[in-house]
GUPALUM-339456 format. One record per atom (N, C-alpha, C, CB): x, y, z. Coordinates in steps of 0.02 Angstrom, whole numbers, plus 32768, in hexadecimal, padded with zeros to 4 digits. Glycine has a CB too. Layout:
N
XYZ;...
//
This chain:
242
80287FBD800B;800080027FFE;802880368003;7FC88012802C;801D80667FD4;803D809F7FD4;803B80DE800C;802A80B27F9D;806D81058018;80658133804D;8041816C8043;809D81448063;800A818C8074;7FE281C88063;801181FA8045;7FBC81E780A2;7FF382358026;8017825B8004;803482828041;7FF282807FCC;806382B0804C;807E82CD8081;804783108096;80CD82E1806B;802A83348064;7FF1835E8071;7FC4834D80B5;7FC6835A8033;7FA882F48088;7F7182E480CC;7F9182E080F8;7F4482A880D2;7FE282BD8117;7FF382A28159;7FEB82EE816D;804182748167;7FFA83278160;7FFC836F8172;7FB58374818A;801183A58132;7F818378815D;7F558385817E;7F2B836F81A5;7F458394816B;7F31833B81BA;7F22830A81F1;7F3C8322823F;7F4982C281DA;7F938333822F;7FB0833C825F;7FAF83828274;7FE683248256;7FA383B58239;7F8583EB825B;7F3D83F88284;7F86840F8230;7EF683CD8266;7EBF83B58280;7ECD83B282BC;7EAA837E8268;7EEF837C82B9;7EF183638315;7F16838E834F;7F1D8316831E;7F4483A88335;7F6C83D58358;7F388405836A;7FA983F18330;7F14842B8347;7F04845D8351;7EB184618370;7F15847B8316;7E96841E8366;7E6484138398;7E7C840283D1;7E3883E68389;7EAE83E083E5;7EC883D08424;7EE0841A8443;7F068397841C;7EF48447841F;7F14848A843C;7ECB84AC8454;7F4584BF83F9;7EA184A58420;7E5E84DD844D;7E2B84BE8479;7E2885058416;7E44846E8489;7E14844884CF;7E4A8464850F;7E0E83D284CC;7E92846984EA;7EB6847E8530;7EAA84C08539;7F0384748534;7EA484DA8510;7EA2852D8525;7E4F85358550;7EA7856A84CB;7E2C8518852B;7DED852B854C;7DE1851485A1;7DB38508851D;7E0A84DB859A;7E1084CD85EC;7E2784FB861E;7E3C849985F7;7E67851385FE;7E878549861E;7E73857E8617;7EBE85518613;7E56859285F2;7E3E85D885E6;7DF885DF8626;7E2185E08585;7DDE85B28627;7DAB85A08665;7DB285AC869D;7D9E856A8670;7DF2857886B4;7E05858586F2;7E2C85AF8715;7E1485628700;7E4D85DC86D5;7E8D861386EA;7E5F8649870C;7EC1863A869D;7E818667873F;7E7586B0875A;7E7086DB8735;7E9C86C8877F;7E5B8719873B;7E528750871B;7E8D877F870C;7E27876C873C;7EA3878386DA;7EE1879786BB;7EE587F386B9;7EE087718669;7EA487EE8693;7EB388448694;7EA6887A86C9;7E8F88608660;7ECE889786E0;7EBF88BF8718;7E7D88EB8721;7EF388E9871A;7E5A88DA875D;7E1588F4875C;7E1289488772;7DE988C48791;7DDF896B874F;7DE889A5874F;7DA789C88765;7E0189B58713;7D958A03876D;7D4E8A1B877F;7D468A2187CB;7D1689E98763;7D098A2A87DA;7CF58A3C881E;7D148A0E8857;7CA88A388821;7D1789CE8842;7D2389AB8881;7D5B897E8863;7CDF898288A5;7D8A89658892;7DC589308865;7D9C88E98862;7E1F89218898;7D6488F68872;7D56889D8870;7D2C8896882C;7D1E887988BD;7D1688B98806;7D0088D587BF;7D3988BC877F;7CFE893187C5;7D27887B8759;7D5788798736;7D5188A486EC;7D6188348732;7D8D88AE86D4;7D9888D38696;7D6588C58662;7DDC88C5867B;7D4588ED863C;7D0488D6860B;7D2C890185BC;7C9D89058630;7D3288BB8597;7D3F88D58550;7CFD88EA8523;7D66889B8528;7D0089238503;7CD0893B84D9;7CE5896F84A0;7C9F89588503;7CB1897D8473;7CE389A68449;7CFF89968408;7D1789AE846B;7D1C89B383DF;7D3289AF839B;7D66897283B2;7D5489FD8375;7D6A89408375;7D8D890A8388;7DB188F3834B;7D6388D783A6;7DF288F9833D;7E0D88E582F6;7E5088AA82FA;7E2B893182CF;7E57889182C4;7E71883E82CC;7E8F882D828F;7E31880182DA;7ECB881B8284;7EF588038252;7EFD87B68258;7F3788268256;7F0187948223;7F14874E8229;7F40873C81F1;7ED8871F822B;7F67870081FD;7F7586DC81BB;7F8A868E81E7;7FC087098182;7F93867A819B;7F8A861B81B4;7FA886038169;7F1B85F081C7;7F8B85C38170;7F8C85928141;7F528568811B;7FAE856D815C;7F27856380EB;7EEE854D80E0;7EFC851380B5;7EC4857E80C7;7ED984E080BC;7EC8849D80AB;7E82848B808F;7ED2847880E3;7E8184738039;7E428477800E;7E2D84338025;7E4B84837FB7;7E08842E8062;7DE383F9807A;7DB983DA804C;7DC0840B80AD;7D8584008026;7D4A83D97FF5;7D6084207FBE;7CDB83D0801F;7D7183F97F77;7D6284227F34;7D3F840C7F0E;7D8F84307F0E;7D0E841D7EE7;7CE884187EB4;7D0383FB7E74;7CD084517EAB;7CED83C87E56;7CF5839D7E20;7CE983D47DF7;7CC9835B7E18;7D0F83D77DB0;7D0C84047D7D;7D1A83E67D28;7D4184397D94;7D3284187D04;7D58841A7CC5;7D8C83CE7CD1;7D89846F7CBE;7DA183AC7CA8;7DDA83767CA1;7DF5838B7C73;7DCC83307C98;7E37839E7C6A;7E6C83A67C35;7E6A837B7C01;7EAB83A17C4F;7E53837F7BB9;7E51834F7B89;7E8283317B68;7E3383617B63;7ECC83477B9E;7F0B83267B83;7F0E830C7BC4;7F5083527B63;7EEF83067BEA;7F0382C67C2B;7F4382E47C50;7F1E826B7C06;7F4A832E7C54;7F83832F7C7A;7F6583367CC7;7FB6836B7C62;7F2A83537CC8;7F1383497D1A;7EC5834A7D11;7F3083907D57;7EAE83207D58;7E5B830F7D47;7E4A83517D81;7E3482A57D61;7E64837F7D98;7E3B83B27DBF;7E6884037DA0;7E43839D7E27;7E6084117D70;7E8B84437D58;7E7D848D7D80;7E8084487D08;7E55848F7D99;7E5A84D67DC2;7E5484CD7E0D;7E1F850A7DAE;7E60848F7E23;7E5F84957E65;7EA284B57E84;7E5184547E7F;7E9484CB7EC1;7EC684F67EE7;7EC784C37F30;7EA685547EF4;7EF684B57F35;7F0184757F74;7F1084A37FBA;7F5584367F60;7F3384CB7FB0;7F6084FA8001;7F4485427FF3;7FD384FF8001;7F5285628021;7F4085B28018;7F6E85D78060;7ED785C1801E;7F8F86128042;7FB0862B808F;7F7886658081;80198647809C;7F4E867380C0;7F1D86A580C9;7F3986DF8101;7ED6867F80E1;7F2C871580E5;7F2187558105;7ED4877B8119;7F44877E80D7;7EDD8774814C;7E968788815C;7E8B87B381A1;7E6C87458161;7E6087E7818F;7E59882D81B1;7E0D882781DD;7E588871816E;7E02882C8204;7DC38839822F;7DAE88838249;7DCC8811826B;7D818892823E;7D5D88DE8260;7D2188D68271;7D56891F8232;7D0F88E982B7;7CCD88E482DB;7CCF89098323;7CBA889482E5;7C8E88D48336;7C858910837C;7C7888E68399;7C5089508386;7C9A88E283E5;7C8288B88421;7C3F88D58442;7CBC88B7845A;7C0088BF8439;7BD288D3844C;7BD288BF8497;7BA388BF8423;7BEE889484B2;7BE0888484F3;7C36885D84F1;7B8C884F8502;7C56885C853F;7C9188248547;7C8C87E38518;7C9088078596;7C4E87CE851B;7C4C87908502;7C40877584AC;7C1B87798529;7C2C87B6849B;7C1087BA8453;7C3287F38438;7BBF87C3844D;7C3A87D083E7;7C67880683B5;7C4987E9837F;7CC3880683B2;7C2F88218369;7C0D88278321;7C3B885282DB;7BC188558332;7C44883882B6;7C6E885D8284;7C7288418222;7CBE885382AC;7CA188648207;7CB3884E81DE;7CEB883881C4;7CA2886281CB;7D058807819B;7D3A87EA818F;7D4087EF814D;7D3E87AE81A8;7D8F87F0811F;7DB887F380E3;7DF587C980E3;7DCD883680D8;7DEB87A280C1;7E2A876E80B3;7E3887798067;7E16871480C4;7E888792805C;7EAE8772802D;7ED68734802C;7ED187978020;7EE886FE8017;7EF686D0800A;7F1E86C07FCA;7EC986BA8014;7F5786A37FD7;7F8A86997F9B;7F7F86487F87;7FE486AB7FB5;7F6686367F52;7F6485F97F41;7FA385CC7F3C;7F4685FB7F0E;7FAD85977F50;7FE185737F45;7FC685257F47;801785867F78;7FEF85047F10;7FE484B47EFF;7FB084AB7EDD;7FDB84867F37;7FB784F17E99;7F8E84D77E70;7F8684967E42;7F8B84FE7E54;7F4F84757E4B;7F5D843A7E0F;7F6A84527DD6;7F27840C7DFF;7F5784837DB3;7F5A84837D67;7FA184897D5C;7F3184BF7D43;7FD484A87D82;801A84967D81;8038844A7D74;802E84AA7DC1;801184117D99;803D83E67DA0;803883B47D53;802E83C27DE9;805883777D37;8048834D7D0B;8074836D7CC7;7FF783487D08;808283A77CC3;80AA83C87C94;80F383CB7CA6;809184097C8B;810D839D7C6A;8160837D7C86;818D83A57C4E;816F83107C7E;816883AB7C17;819783C87BDD;81B2841C7BDA;816A83BB7B99;81EE841D7BE9;81F984647BEB;81D384A97BC7;823484637BD8;81B584957B88;819784CA7B63;815184CA7B88;819584BD7B0F;812684947BB2;80F284947BC3;80E784B67BF9;80E184647BC4;810F84A87C3B;810D84BA7C86;810084F77C71;814C84B07CBA;80C185027C9B;809C85567CAA;80C285777CE1;804385547CC9;80B185BE7CF2;80AC85CC7D28;806485E87D3A;80DE85F17D32;805485CC7D8A;802785CC7D9F;801586037DD6;802685957DA9;7FD986257DDE;7FDC86587E13;7F8986617E0B;801686A37E03;7F8286637E5E;7F3786797E5A;7F2386877EAE;7F0086337E31;7EFA86B27ECC;7EE586C57EFE;7E9886B57F11;7EF587007EFA;7E8B86B07F48;7E5686BF7F6C;7E3586F17F94;7E5886A27F85;7E03870D7F81;7DE687407F9F;7DA587257FD3;7DD187717F65;7D9E8735800F;7D6C871F8037;7D54875C805B;7D8286E78064;7D0A87738074;7CFC87A98088;7CB687A0808F;7D1487DD8062;7CA587BB80D2;7C5C87B180FB;7C5B87BF8135;7C4187738100;7C28879F8166;7C1E87BC81B0;7C29878881C7;7BDF87DC81CC;7C2B8787821F;7C3887488249;7C18876E828A;7C938728824F;7C19872882AA;7C05875182FC;7C3D871A8326;7B9387488322;7C488729836E;7C81870A8395;7C62870583C8;7CC1872A839E;7C6A86DC83E7;7C5B86C9843E;7C8586BB8466;7C368695844F;7CA286EB8490;7CDE86D084B3;7CB786C18507;7D2A871384AF;7CE9867C850D;7CDC86668542;7CE78693858D;7CFE862F853A;7D2386A48588;7D3886D085CC;7D6586FC85B0;7D5E86A7860D;7D2F873C85A1;7D5E8771858A;7D9987A285BE;7D2C87A0856A;7D79878F85FF;7D9D87B6863F;7DDE878B864B;7D6A87B8868C;7DE3874E8630;7E238723863D;7E5E87228613;7E1286E5863E;7E998705862E;7ED6871285F8;7ED286E285BD;7F228706861B;7EB586B185C0;7EA88681858B;7E5886928593;7EC786288597;7E478692854E;7DEF8698852D;7DDC866B8505;7DDB86D48501;7DCF863984FF;7DBD861584D1;7D7A862E84AA;7DBA85D784EC;7D7486308468;7D3F86468441;7D1C8625840B;7D528677842B;7CE9862B83F0;7CCE85FE83A7;7CA686318391;7C9E85AE83AF;7C9F8625834B;7C988652832C;7C74863C82E5;7CD4866F832B;7C4F865E82C5;7C17863F828A;7C1B86808258;7BB7862C82AE;7C1586738225;7C1786AD81F8;7BF586928197;7C7A86C881FD;7BFD86D0817E;7BD686B1812E;7BF886EB810D;7B6C86AE8121;7C0686E780C2;7C12871B8098;7C0B870F8055;7C4A873180A1;7C4F870D8037;7C3887107FF8;7C97870F7FD8;7BFA87607FE8;7CA886D37F9F;7CF786D07F8E;7CE986C57F44;7D2B868E7FB8;7D3F86F47F33;7D4987067EF8;7D8986D47EF1;7D5187567EED;7D9586AC7EC3;7DD086847EA6;7DEE868F7E70;7DC6864C7E9D;7E3786AF7E64;7E4B86B27E21;7E7386757E0F;7E7286EF7E14;7E82865B7DCD;7E9486317DD9;7ECF86367D86;7E5685FE7DEE;7F01863A7D76;7F2F864C7D47;7F6F861D7D2F;7F4586867D60;7F6685FF7CF2;7FA785CF7CE6;7FC486077CA5;7F9085677CC7;800C85F87C9E;802286287C66;805E85FB7C5B;803186807C78;805785E87C0E;807985C07BEA;80AC85F27BBE;804785927BC1;80D085DE7B9B;80FA86077B67;80DB86117B32;813785ED7B53;80A686017B08;808A86147AE0;803A86307AEF;809585E57AB9;802586227B33;7FE586367B3B;7FE086457B87;7FB286007B20;7F9B865D7B9D;7F8686627BD7;7F3F864F7BEC;7F93869A7BE4;7F2B86257C1D;7EED86267C36;7EDB86347C7B;7ED885F27C29;7EB086627C83;7E8986667CC3;7E3B86587CC5;7E9386A97CDD;7E2E86717CFF;7DF786627D18;7DCE86847D4B;7E0186337D26;7D9D86957D73;7D8886B07DA1;7D4B86877DBA;7D7E86F07D8F;7D45866C7DFF;7D0886517E10;7CEC86757E4F;7D1086077E1A;7CC086757E4F;7CA886947E82;7C5E867A7EA5;7CA786D67E6B;7C4B867D7EDE;7C19865D7EEF;7C14866E7F56;7C2986067ECD;7BD586537F62;7BBE866A7FAD;7BDB863E7FD6;7B70866A7FBD;7C078660800C;7C1D86398046;7BE5861E8078;7C4C8663806C;7BC285F38071;7B8685D780B2;7BA485E880E4;7B72858680BE;7BCF85CA8109;7BE385BF8143;7C3485C38162;7BC985898147;7C4685F48191;7C8885E2819D;7C8485DB81E6;7CC086158182;7C97859B8206;7C95858C8252;7CE9859A826F;7C788530825E;7CFD85C4828E;7D2C85D182B2;7D3485C38300;7D30860782A6;7D7A85BF831F;7D8285998356;7DCF85BF835D;7D78853F834B;7DD185DC83A3;7E0F85F383B4;7E15860083FC;7E1D862D838E;7E5A86268416;7E5E86218452;7E8986768447;7E8485D18473;7E7586A08475;7E9586D58478;7EBB86DF84B9;7E6A87048469;7EF886ED84B1;7F2E86F584F6;7F3B874584F7;7F8686C584EB;7F1F87668530;7F2C87AE8544;7F6887B68555;7F0787C88576;7F9287D48529;7FD688098529;7FD688318550;7FE4883284F4;7FB38863853F;7F94888E857B;7F5788B88572;7FC588BD8592;7F5188E3858E;7EF488EB8599;7EDD88EE8556;7ED3893A85C4;7EF8890C8522;7ED6892584D8;7EEF88ED84B2;7EF0897684B3;7F0A88BB84B5;7F38889C8488;7F27884A8493;7F8A88B3849C;7F0F881C846E;7F1587C0847A;7F3387AE844C;7ED4878D847C;7F3E87738439;7F66874E83F6;7F5B8718841D;7FBC876083D8;7F4786D983DF;7F3786A383F3;7F2B866D83B8;7F0486AF841C;7F26863883B1;7F2086008376;7ED1860B8367;7F3585A58393;7ED285FB832D;7E8E85F48319;7E8785C582E2;7E7186328306;7E4185A082CC;7E38856182AD;7DEE857C8289;7E36851782E9;7DF685808241;7DB68586821E;7DA0855B81E7;7DB385C18207;7D53854C81E3;7D4E852981A2;7D278541818C;7D4484ED819B;7D2685478147;7CFB856C811C;7CBA853280E6;7D3B859C80E7;7C7C854980DA;7C73852280A5;7C3F85588066;7C4B84D580C6;7C6D8548803E;7C4D8576800D;7C37855F7FBB;7C8185AF8009;7C2085747F83;7C0885567F5B;7C0E859F7F18;7BBD85337F7C;7C3485877EE3;7C4185B37EB1;7C0B85AF7E89;7C7C85A97E90;7BE285EB7E74;7BB085FC7E3C;7BA0862C7DFD;7B8886057E57;7BE786357E02;7BED866B7DC5;7BE186407D70;7C4B86937DCC;7BE8867B7D54;7BCE865E7CFC;7C0D86207CE8;7BD586B67CAC;7C5786377D05;7C8E860D7CF5;7C7985CB7D0A;7CCE86237D16;7C6D85CD7D54;7C6E858F7D80;7C4085547D54;7C4A85A27DD4;7BFE85847D4A;7BCC85457D2A;7BE185327CE3;7B77855E7D24;7C0585677CD3;7C0785487C73;7C2F850B7C75;7C3885847C2F;7C77850E7CA5;7CA584D57CB8;7C92849D7CE5;7CDB84EF7CD6;7C51849F7D02;7C3C84767D2F;7C6F847A7D75;7C38842F7D0B;7C7D84AB7D91;7CAC84B27DC2;7C6D84D57DF8;7CF984E47DA9;7C4784BA7E05;7C1384D57E38;7C0784BC7E74;7BDA84D67E22;7C2884777E7A;7C16844D7ECE;7C2D848B7F04;7C5683F17EE2;7C20845D7F29;7C3584757F6B;7C8684867F80;7C1D84417F97;7CA484AB7F9A;7CE4849A7FB7;7CDF84C67FEF;7D2584A37F88;7D2E84A3800C;7D2C84C98055;7D7384DE806A;7D0C84958094;7D8884FB8096;7DCE850080BF;7DD984F88100;7DE7853880B9;7E0F84D48116;7E1F84D78155;7E55850A8160;7E2F8498816A;7E578536818A;7E7C856B818A;7E99856981CC;7E5885A78179;7ED5856581DE;7F07856A821E;7F39859B8210;7F2E85258230;7F2485BC825A;7F5B85F68259;7F5E8621829C;7F4B862B821B;7F77865D829D;7F87868582D3;7F5386C982C8;7FDC869582D3;7F3D86D68307;7EFE8719830B;7F25874E8336;7EA58701833B;7F3287858328;7F2987C88354;7EFE87F1835A;7F4C87ED834D;7EE8880F8399;7EA9882A8392;7EB6886883B9;7E6E87FD83AA;7E9488A083AB;7EAD88E683D2;7E61890783E2;7EE589248398;7E6489058423;7E1589308443;7E25896F845E;7DE889078488;7DFC899D842C;7DFC89E5843D;7DEC89FB848B;7DC78A05840F;7DC289D084AA;7DBA89ED84EC;7DA189B68526;7D868A2984E4;7DDA89B0854C;7DD38985857A;7DD8899A85C5;7DFD8958856A;7D9A89A385F1;7D9089BA862C;7D7689A68659;7D8089DE862C;
//
């Protein structure tokens, strides 16, 4: 029996690590003493986070679900438009209505990696240069379990829209396309470690489920459900902590 590809091993390893870390962090966060220095009329009142909140994220994405589509008639590749991996850069901007609840918008720019269309070409005159990007934007809601503690586990859910650009450049020709459609849901899990009163940092995990539905995707049959598993680090700044 042949050994599974390295990317499959990495997916399993990252997923197990993320789940284990999140469970441990949740337990620690619930048990930990209050770390944010209390202020206000009495020293017994914990600090409250509210107001404008901004965050940035970076990480790595794995294509867990990929739609079936056009097959190269030359037989070079069965999934010509598939993007296996992604390097995402993500921004959040929203409002902490209460210390536990955040509502806001997100925007992600991702650099495509592991494009299937570039595989299978061996002759020097056939090897293409491949590039692509993935844009995601929409709204999300977070619930923070322990906002007044040093370790604050949180969960989130959101939805939005996704646009993917794909390009193959050969010595004599260039092929490109754009896929777009609704992101039905994204599920998020993370832990914030409060470095100081207004700033926290920690790991996060996101799973998305979307479907391309624009004219190009429909024409080539590339309109099945697809999804990303994204793991990374998130930094967040809170304007008001009192």
